[in-house]
Every structure is written in structure tokens, then in C-alpha cells.
N, C-alpha and C positions, 0 to 999 in steps of 0.2 A: 457034230452038228454044229451049224451057224448059229450065232446067238440072234436072237429076235429083237425087233424094236422095244420091248420092254425091260431089257437086261442093260445094265452099266456098260458091260463090255462091248456091246454093240458101238455105243457112242465112243467109248475110248478108242476103239478101232478107227472109227472115222476120223477122230481128231488126230490120231498118229498119223494115218494116211495123208491127212491134208497137211501136217507139219512135214513130212517127208516130201510131197509134191511141191509145196511151197520153197522149200529149202533147195531142192533139185533146179526148181526154175530160176529164183532170185539170186542165189550163191553166185553164179557165174557173171550174171548182169551187175551184182555190187562190185565184184571183183575187177569186172572190165571197165567201171566206171561209166556204165550206161545210164541214161537219164529215164529209162522207162519204169524202174521201180518207184522213182519220186513220183511220176505221173499216176502211177497205180495207187499211192497212198494219197495223193492230193484229190483224187476221184472219189476214192472210198470216203474220204472225211467228209467232202463236200455231200454226196449222197446222204451219208448218216446225219449231217448236220441239219440239212434242209428238210428231211423227212422228218426228223424228230421237231423241228422248230414247226413245221405245219401241222403236225399230229397234236403237240402239246400246246401250241401257242395259237396259231392262226385258223385253224380248221373250224372251232367253234364260233369264232368271231365272223368269220366268211360266212359261215351258214347263218348265224343270226342277221347279218347285213343283207342277205340275198332274201330272206324270208321278209324283213322290213322293207325292202324295195318292192318286193311283189305285192304286198299289202299295200304300201302307198300308191304303186301303180293302178291298181284295182279300184282304190278311192277315189283317185284322178279320173279314172275314165268314168266311174260311176257318176261324180259330180258334174262332169262335162258332156255326159250323154255320148260318149265313145264307145265303140265295141271293141273289145280285145281281138287281135288278130289271130290268136292262138287258143 
């Protein structure tokens, strides 16, 4: 019987399969001196770095700035007798 997603062996099997597939894909590329593994590492690092940066640092600041701008614009429209377009 196949392991279910609640069992540790399910995840261990997935990790083992990933390691095997990655090894079979990247070993020949490293041995031949290909640039492709470097690009993959750089892209992965960039995605993780920018996602983490946005989630941890900038996300709440951007949200707060947008709310502040929305409030300021509504106040400006009210003070100048302008109706908002949206």
C-alpha cells in the first residue's frame, strides 16, 4: 500500500526522488562545464531573495503607503470639491 500524505515515508520518498532526478539532470551538466546550473542557481536565489524581502520587509510598508495615499487623495478631493473617478 502506498504511503499517505500524513506519513513521514511519503515525504522521504518525494525527497529521495527529487535528489535522484536532480542528480541525473545536473551531474552531466556540471561534468561538461555547462553554464545552465549556474543560471538555475542564480534564478532560484533571486526568486527566494526578492520574495522574502517583499514578504518580510516591504509588503506591510507598501500596504500602509497605499492606504495613506488613498486617504490623502480622498481628503484632497473633499477639500477641493472634486468627485473621485472610481
